[in-house]
C-alpha positions as CSV (number, residue, x, y, z in Angstrom):
1,X,-14.2,2.8,-8.7
2,X,-18.0,2.6,-9.3
3,X,-19.6,5.4,-11.4
4,X,-23.2,5.6,-12.5
5,X,-24.3,8.4,-14.8
6,X,-28.0,9.1,-15.4
7,X,-28.9,5.4,-15.3
8,X,-32.4,4.4,-16.3
9,X,-33.8,0.8,-16.3
10,X,-37.2,0.0,-17.7
11,X,-39.0,-3.3,-17.7
12,X,-41.7,-2.8,-20.3
13,X,-43.7,0.2,-19.2
14,X,-42.4,0.1,-15.6
15,X,-39.4,2.3,-14.7
16,X,-37.5,0.5,-12.0
17,X,-34.5,2.9,-11.9
18,X,-34.9,6.5,-12.9
19,X,-32.0,8.8,-13.6
20,X,-29.7,7.4,-10.9
21,X,-26.2,8.9,-10.6
22,X,-23.6,8.3,-7.9
23,X,-19.9,7.4,-7.3
24,X,-18.2,5.1,-4.9
25,X,-14.6,6.0,-4.3
26,X,-11.7,3.5,-4.0
27,X,-11.6,1.8,-0.6
28,X,-15.0,3.1,0.5
29,X,-17.7,1.0,2.1
30,X,-21.1,2.5,1.1
31,X,-24.5,1.4,2.4
32,X,-27.3,1.3,-0.2
33,X,-30.7,1.8,1.5
34,X,-34.3,1.8,0.4
35,X,-37.7,0.1,1.0
36,X,-38.7,-3.0,-0.8
37,X,-39.2,-2.3,-4.5
38,X,-37.2,0.9,-4.4
39,X,-34.7,-0.3,-7.1
40,X,-31.8,-1.4,-4.9
41,X,-31.3,-4.9,-6.3
42,X,-32.0,-3.8,-9.9
43,X,-29.3,-1.1,-9.5
44,X,-26.8,-3.6,-8.1
45,X,-27.5,-6.0,-10.9
46,X,-26.9,-3.3,-13.4
47,X,-23.5,-2.6,-11.8
48,X,-22.6,-6.2,-12.0
49,X,-23.6,-6.5,-15.7
50,X,-26.5,-8.8,-15.0
51,X,-28.9,-6.3,-16.4
52,X,-27.9,-3.7,-19.1
53,X,-29.1,-0.2,-18.4
54,X,-31.9,1.1,-20.7
55,X,-30.1,4.5,-20.7
56,X,-27.0,5.9,-19.0
57,X,-23.5,4.7,-18.3
58,X,-22.0,2.5,-15.7
59,X,-18.3,2.1,-15.1
60,X,-16.4,-0.2,-12.7
61,X,-12.7,0.4,-12.2
62,X,-12.8,2.6,-15.4
63,X,-14.4,-0.1,-17.5
64,X,-17.8,0.4,-19.1
65,X,-20.0,-2.6,-18.0
66,X,-21.8,-2.6,-21.4
67,X,-19.0,-2.0,-23.8
68,X,-16.3,-3.7,-21.8
69,X,-18.2,-6.4,-19.9
70,X,-15.4,-8.9,-19.4
71,X,-12.9,-6.4,-18.1
72,X,-15.6,-4.9,-15.8
73,X,-16.6,-8.3,-14.4
74,X,-13.0,-9.3,-13.7
75,X,-12.9,-6.4,-11.2
76,X,-16.2,-7.4,-9.5
77,X,-17.1,-9.8,-6.7
78,X,-20.9,-10.3,-6.3
79,X,-22.8,-11.8,-3.4
80,X,-26.5,-11.9,-4.2
81,X,-29.2,-12.0,-1.4
82,X,-29.7,-15.7,-2.0
83,X,-26.3,-17.2,-2.8
84,X,-26.6,-20.2,-5.2
85,X,-24.7,-22.8,-3.2
86,X,-24.3,-26.4,-4.1
87,X,-25.2,-27.9,-0.8
88,X,-24.0,-31.4,-1.5
89,X,-20.4,-30.3,-2.0
90,X,-17.8,-29.6,0.6
91,X,-16.8,-26.0,1.1
92,X,-13.4,-26.4,-0.4
93,X,-14.8,-28.4,-3.4
94,X,-17.4,-25.8,-4.1
95,X,-14.9,-22.9,-4.0
96,X,-12.5,-24.7,-6.3
97,X,-15.4,-25.3,-8.7
98,X,-16.5,-21.6,-8.6
99,X,-12.8,-20.5,-9.1
100,X,-12.6,-22.5,-12.3
101,X,-16.0,-21.0,-13.5
102,X,-14.6,-17.5,-12.8
103,X,-11.6,-18.2,-14.9
104,X,-9.0,-18.2,-12.1
105,X,-5.7,-19.5,-13.6
106,X,-5.3,-23.2,-12.7
107,X,-2.0,-22.7,-10.9
108,X,-3.7,-20.0,-8.8
109,X,-6.9,-21.9,-7.8
110,X,-5.5,-23.5,-4.6
111,X,-3.9,-20.2,-3.5
112,X,-7.1,-18.1,-4.2
113,X,-9.4,-20.7,-2.5
114,X,-7.2,-20.8,0.6
115,X,-7.0,-17.0,0.8
116,X,-10.8,-16.7,0.3
117,X,-11.4,-19.2,3.1
118,X,-9.1,-17.3,5.5
119,X,-10.7,-13.9,4.7
120,X,-14.2,-15.3,5.1
121,X,-13.5,-17.4,8.2
122,X,-14.4,-20.7,6.5
123,X,-11.0,-22.4,6.7
124,X,-12.1,-24.4,9.8
125,X,-15.1,-25.9,7.9
126,X,-13.3,-26.5,4.5
127,X,-14.1,-30.2,4.5
128,X,-17.7,-29.9,5.7
129,X,-20.8,-30.4,3.5
130,X,-22.3,-27.0,2.8
131,X,-25.8,-28.2,3.4
132,X,-24.9,-29.1,7.0
133,X,-23.5,-25.7,7.8
134,X,-25.4,-23.1,9.8
135,X,-27.0,-20.1,8.0
136,X,-24.1,-17.9,9.2
137,X,-21.5,-20.1,7.8
138,X,-23.4,-20.5,4.5
139,X,-23.3,-16.7,4.2
140,X,-19.5,-16.8,4.8
141,X,-19.2,-19.3,2.0
142,X,-21.2,-16.9,-0.2
143,X,-18.8,-14.1,0.8
144,X,-15.8,-16.4,0.0
145,X,-17.1,-17.2,-3.5
146,X,-17.5,-13.4,-4.1
147,X,-13.8,-12.7,-3.4
148,X,-12.3,-15.7,-5.1
149,X,-11.1,-13.6,-8.1
150,X,-9.5,-11.1,-5.7
151,X,-11.9,-8.3,-6.9
152,X,-11.3,-4.6,-6.5
153,X,-15.0,-4.0,-6.2
154,X,-17.4,-6.0,-4.0
155,X,-21.2,-5.9,-4.4
156,X,-23.1,-7.4,-1.4
157,X,-26.9,-7.6,-1.6
158,X,-28.4,-8.1,2.0
159,X,-25.3,-10.0,3.3
160,X,-26.7,-10.5,6.8
161,X,-30.3,-11.3,5.9
162,X,-31.8,-14.1,8.1
163,X,-28.9,-14.2,10.5
164,X,-29.0,-14.0,14.3
165,X,-27.3,-11.1,16.1
166,X,-24.1,-13.0,16.7
167,X,-23.8,-14.1,13.1
168,X,-24.6,-10.5,11.9
169,X,-21.7,-9.2,14.1
170,X,-19.4,-11.8,12.6
171,X,-20.2,-11.0,9.0
172,X,-20.1,-7.3,9.7
173,X,-16.6,-7.6,11.1
174,X,-15.5,-9.6,8.1
175,X,-16.7,-6.8,5.8
176,X,-15.1,-4.1,8.0
177,X,-11.7,-6.0,7.8
178,X,-11.8,-5.5,4.0
179,X,-12.1,-1.7,4.4
180,X,-9.4,0.1,2.3
181,X,-8.5,-3.1,0.4
182,X,-11.7,-3.3,-1.6
183,X,-14.4,-0.9,-2.7
184,X,-17.7,-2.2,-1.2
185,X,-21.3,-1.3,-1.8
186,X,-23.8,-3.2,0.3
187,X,-27.6,-3.1,0.6
188,X,-29.2,-3.8,3.9
189,X,-32.4,-3.3,5.9
190,X,-30.5,-3.3,9.2
191,X,-29.8,0.4,9.8
192,X,-27.5,0.0,12.8
193,X,-25.3,-2.0,10.5
194,X,-24.8,1.0,8.3
195,X,-23.7,3.1,11.3
196,X,-21.2,0.5,12.3
197,X,-19.9,-0.5,8.9
198,X,-20.3,2.2,6.2
199,X,-18.5,5.4,5.4
200,X,-21.4,6.8,3.4
201,X,-25.0,6.0,2.8
202,X,-27.1,6.3,-0.4
203,X,-30.9,6.2,-0.1
204,X,-33.0,5.2,-3.0
205,X,-36.8,5.5,-3.2
206,X,-39.2,4.8,-6.1
207,X,-36.2,4.3,-8.4
208,X,-34.5,7.7,-7.6
209,X,-31.7,8.7,-5.3
210,X,-33.2,10.9,-2.5
211,X,-30.1,11.3,-0.4
212,X,-26.4,10.5,-0.3
213,X,-23.9,11.6,2.4
214,X,-22.0,10.4,5.4
215,X,-24.2,8.9,8.0
216,X,-23.6,11.6,10.6
217,X,-24.2,14.4,8.0
218,X,-27.6,13.0,7.0
219,X,-29.2,13.7,10.3
220,X,-27.8,17.2,10.4
221,X,-28.7,18.0,6.8
222,X,-32.2,16.8,6.9
223,X,-33.1,17.7,10.4
224,X,-35.0,21.0,10.2
225,X,-36.2,21.0,13.8
226,X,-34.9,20.4,17.3
227,X,-35.7,17.6,19.7
228,X,-35.4,17.5,23.5
229,X,-35.7,14.3,25.5
230,X,-37.0,14.7,29.1
231,X,-37.7,12.4,32.0
232,X,-40.0,13.9,34.6
233,X,-41.9,12.9,37.7
234,X,-45.1,14.8,37.3
235,X,-48.9,14.4,36.6
236,X,-49.0,13.2,33.0
237,X,-51.8,15.3,31.7
238,X,-50.8,18.5,33.5
239,X,-47.2,18.2,32.3
240,X,-48.2,17.7,28.7
241,X,-50.6,20.6,28.8
242,X,-47.9,22.9,30.3
243,X,-45.3,22.0,27.7
244,X,-47.8,22.5,24.8
245,X,-48.2,26.1,26.0
246,X,-44.6,26.9,25.3
247,X,-44.0,29.0,22.1
248,X,-41.9,27.0,19.7
249,X,-43.0,23.5,20.7
250,X,-44.4,21.6,17.7
251,X,-45.2,18.3,19.4
252,X,-44.8,16.2,22.5
253,X,-44.8,12.4,22.4
254,X,-44.3,9.9,25.1
255,X,-40.9,8.1,24.4
256,X,-41.0,5.0,26.7
257,X,-42.8,3.5,29.6
258,X,-41.1,4.0,32.9
259,X,-42.0,3.3,36.5
260,X,-45.3,4.6,38.0
261,X,-45.4,8.4,38.2
262,X,-42.3,8.9,35.9
263,X,-42.7,9.7,32.2
264,X,-40.3,10.3,29.3
265,X,-41.0,12.5,26.3
266,X,-39.6,13.6,23.0
267,X,-40.4,17.3,22.7
268,X,-40.0,18.6,19.1
269,X,-39.4,22.3,18.6
270,X,-39.3,24.8,15.7
271,X,-36.0,25.2,13.8
272,X,-33.4,27.1,15.8
273,X,-35.5,27.2,19.0
274,X,-33.6,26.0,22.1
275,X,-36.3,25.6,24.7
276,X,-34.4,23.7,27.4
277,X,-34.2,26.6,29.8
278,X,-37.9,27.3,29.4
279,X,-38.9,23.7,30.0
280,X,-36.7,23.5,33.1
281,X,-38.2,26.7,34.5
282,X,-41.7,25.4,34.1
283,X,-40.9,22.1,35.8
284,X,-39.2,23.8,38.7
285,X,-42.1,26.3,39.1
286,X,-44.6,23.4,39.3
287,X,-42.3,21.6,41.8
288,X,-42.1,18.6,39.6
289,X,-39.1,16.2,39.6
290,X,-36.7,16.6,36.6
291,X,-34.8,13.4,36.2
292,X,-33.2,13.9,32.8
293,X,-33.2,16.5,30.0
294,X,-31.0,16.6,26.8
295,X,-31.0,17.6,23.2
296,X,-31.1,14.7,20.8
297,X,-30.6,14.2,17.1
298,X,-32.9,12.2,14.8
299,X,-31.7,8.6,14.4
300,X,-30.8,7.2,11.0
301,X,-34.0,5.1,11.1
302,X,-36.1,8.3,11.6
303,X,-34.2,10.1,8.8
304,X,-34.7,7.0,6.5
305,X,-38.4,6.8,7.2
306,X,-38.9,10.5,6.6
307,X,-36.9,10.3,3.3
308,X,-38.8,7.4,1.9
309,X,-42.3,8.6,3.1
310,X,-41.7,12.1,1.7
311,X,-42.2,13.7,5.1
312,X,-40.6,17.1,5.9
313,X,-38.1,16.8,8.8
């Protein structure tokens, strides 16, 4: 449904997007991640036809966004990070106005507005002035305007920015309910949101794609070492020194503060080294108290940070 081939975008001498290629299949929800200035918003604006690519091709639902801009835009719903709402209008008034701007047939405006309000959870505030709504409801109105034309493709740029945890959950559920019906690409800085919402993740850094895969596969693909989490009741310095002596241990870092005399650690090991038995033997030999020990995977946040800081995992 969305296809980018070797896309480059230059602004003067600055290259904001550099040879980006990826596809988003029909019905997928894909998370688009990257640090500030990585090229996320520029890429999304290229997909929507707001910016033309300097080089490369972009297709939406089979339509080239440069050569067939009207056909491509008919298939797209776009929710920018800062939705341009008319705060003096009622929700329903605003959505009818936007529907007319988007070229929705006059005899379909009322139907589309009603459906968009139902999908976005704004039907109960249809007569309220937008400026008097909470931030969460304003985001819902922004989502409603994006789906007024019943698009096959939905582009969401930071849809939960500035919301509290309850509002984030509500918007997340609205997006998840669209799974399968629409192809969705969303950018976000909230990594747990990707785990809970997206089928795949694409990571961009310095204008280039550095990873794209299912969330669970990213940690496996990029994790080149093992990690063991342990809680132990032992003298802190002695325990750390004992663990550092074990062949295959690359680092030991305190994980969290616990009660007096009890410590928790992340113990990183060389690739392929399972040192759980050796660690247990040393704890038992020293007559220390072992409270918990388990193998753990890198979190998505750790993988993301390592990808965008060019560290080796």
